[in-house]
N, C-alpha and C positions, 0 to 999 in steps of 0.2 A: 648467791643463787638468784637468778632472775625470777621475778613473780609475773606470771602470765595473767594479764588483765582479761576478764571476761566481759563481754558486752552486756549492758543491762537488758533484761528481757523486755521485749516489746509487748505491751498488753494486747490481748486479743480483741479485735474490734467486734462489737456486737452488730449483727445485721438487723437493721430495723425494717420491719414489715410495714412499709408505708401504705400498702394497699389495704391492710386490715384496719389501720388507723382511719384512713379516708372513708372506709365503709362504715366504721363505727360512728364517725362524726356525721356522715350522711344520714344514718338512721336516727341519731339524736336530733338533727335538724328537721327531719321529716316529722318526728313526734312533736317538736316544738311548734312547727307550722300548723299541725292539726289542732293543737291546743289553742293557738291564737285564733284560728278560724272559728273554733267552737265557742270561744269567749265572745267574739264579735257577734256571732249568731244569737247567743244567749242575751247579750246586752240589747241587741235589736228587738228581740222578742219581748224582753222586759219593758223596754221603752214603749213598744206598741201597746202592751197590756195596760200600763199606767196611763198612757195617753187616752186609751179607750175608756178607762174608768173615769178619768177626770172629765172627759167630754160628755159621756152619757150618764154618769152617776152609777146606774145599775143596769142590768140587762134590759134591752128593749122589749116592750110588750108584744104580745102575740098580734100578728096581722100587720106589723109595721114593715115597710119596705127595708130591705137590707141596706145598711149604711145610713139610713135616715133616722135622726133623733126623734124619740117620742115627743120631744118638746120643740120641734120645728114649728115655725109660724103656720105652716100649712096644717099641721096636726092640731095646733091650738085652736084654730078656726073650726076644725072638724069637731073637736070636743065641745066647743060652744054650741054647735048645732045639736049634738047628742044630748046635752043637758037641758035643752029647751030655751036657750037664750035667743034673743033677736039677733040672728047671724049678721045682718047688715050693720046694725048699730055696733055690735061687738067688733067686727072687722074694721070699721071706721075708727073706733077707739084705739084698737091695737096698732094699726098701721100709721096713725097720725102722730103717735108719740105723746098722746094726751096725758099719759100717766108717768112719763119720764121723771118729772119734777117730784111727784109724790114718792116714787121709789127712792130717788136720791135723798129726799128729806129724811126718810126712815133709816136709810143706810148711814147718814150723817149722825142721826140720833144714836144709833147703835155704837158708832165710833166714840161718841162723847161719853157713853156709858162704859167704855172699855171693852166692848165685845170685839174680839179679833178674829173669830171664826164662827162657823155655823155647825150645828144649831147652838143657840145661846138662849137660856131660859132665865126668867126672873120669877121666882115663886114668892109672892107677897113681897117683892123687892129684893129677895136674896138671890144672888146669881149662881146658876149651875150651868157650866159651859161644857157641852159635849153630849154625845148620844148615850147617856147613862141608862142603865136598866130600870124597869118599872119599880123595883124594890127600893132604889135610892130615892126616887120621887115620892114613893109612898111614905117613907120615913119622914121626909121633910113636910109633906102635906099633913100627915097625921099629927105632927107636933104643932103645926099651925092651927089645926082644928081643936086639939085638946088643951091648948094654952101653954104648952111646954116648949115652944120655939125659943131660940136663944141666939145671941150673937157671940157665944163662946164655943169655940171649935170642939172642945172636949165634951160638950153636952150631946154630941152626936156619936153615931156608931164609929167603930174603928175604921170601917171602910171609908166613910165620908171624911173622917179626920185626916186621912192621907191626902185629901184634896183641898183642905183648908189650913193645914198646919203651917205652910210657908206662904205668907202673903204675896211674895214676889212671883210665885208661880201658881197661885191658887186658882182652881177652876170651880171652887165652891166658896163664895164670898158671902159672909154673914151680915155685913152691914147693909140694911135695906136701902134701896133708892126709889125715888118717885118717878113714875113713867105716865105720861099722858096717854090714855087709851080711849078717849072720848070718841074719836072718829075711826078707830081701827076695827076691822072685822073681828067679831068674837062669837063664841058659842058657850052656852051655859048661863045660869042665872046672873043677872047684873048685880044682884046683892049677895053673890056667893061669898063665903068666908075666905076662900082662897082664889086669888087671881094669878094665873100663869101667863106671862107675856113671852112669846117665842119669837126670836129673830131667826129667820130661816131662809134657805135657798132651795128652790124647787129642783135644782139639778145636782145638789150635793148628796153624795151617797150616804153620808152620816145622817143627814136630815131625813133621807128615805128610811133609814133604820129607826130614827126617832119617831117617824110618822106612826109606826105600829105601837110604840110606847104611849104616845099621846092618845091613841084610840083606846088603849087599856085604861088610861086615866079617866077619859070621858065616861067609859062604861062603869068604872068603880066608884066615881064620885059625881053622879049626874046632878045632884042638888047642891053640892058644896064647892065645886070647882068651876071657874070660868076660864076658858082658854082664849087668849088674844093673840092674833098673828100679825107680825110686822116683817117688812121686807129687808133682806140683806143679801142680795145676789152677789156672789163672788165672781165678778165678770172676768177677772184675769185667768180664772181656772175653768169656768163653765160658760161656754159661748152662748148657750140658750137661756141662761138663768135670768137675764134682764127682761127678755120678752115674756118669759113665763111669769115673772113678777107683775109685769104690766097687764098680762092677760087675767091674772087673778083679780086685779083691781077693776078691770073692765067688767068682769063678771060681777063684782061687788056692786057696781052701779046698777045692775039689773037684779040685785037681791040674791045672787047665787054664788057668792064667794066660796063657800065651803064645798059646794058641788064641784066647782072647778078645781079647788084645792085637792080634793080627794081624787078627782079624775086624773090630774097630772101625775100624782104619785103612783096611783094604781096602773096607769098606762106604762110605767117604767118597770112593771113586774113586782111591785112591792106587795 
């Protein structure tokens, strides 16, 4: 009996809806494009904000022209007039570069002491680097005053211990150093029990924050603390810091360093 062969069934071909796929891919591409554009806009805005902060430190003071730094040379000369300096002598000092070497010398001194950023403080020689709150300064100052200061990290509060525990990254260093303050501007009794040497940058936002803290220290310890200011303008970050440092020393020549110091910080909205 002959066996009749049957042909293998041909599988049914699926009809692919290419238009639906193309539409779906198009939607996904459009969404991706929107996300990329949003990312670029966000990065651009962030860059602008960071650049603005690094350039001006803090918000410009009232009355300043839009886009002009409170520490522009023009404004520095105006501040000199406002605080009663001989404007002609001040302008000559500022524009001649007479204080460039003095600023460079203090910056080099700071580097030799290991100060890598601003503000940097030495409290009776002990280093405290950064815009720490008043309470941290108070603890260190009080220990210096009552005779319980130490070079042992664990003799300080747990908060300060976190900054002196690792010597490699410490922003609180307990081994005191000697700093020559003979010719630097200072405020407070020369025979004060505590001397704080501050290396600072007039355009640094963290220094602006520390300005308020230093004011608290001056008010709390008028007879026991002497504040000494030294220059460390971070010129790679702050384009007006160098001239501001020079301006303060030009004002110092006329006996009004602290008036110019305060004016420059206050003009930035501190």
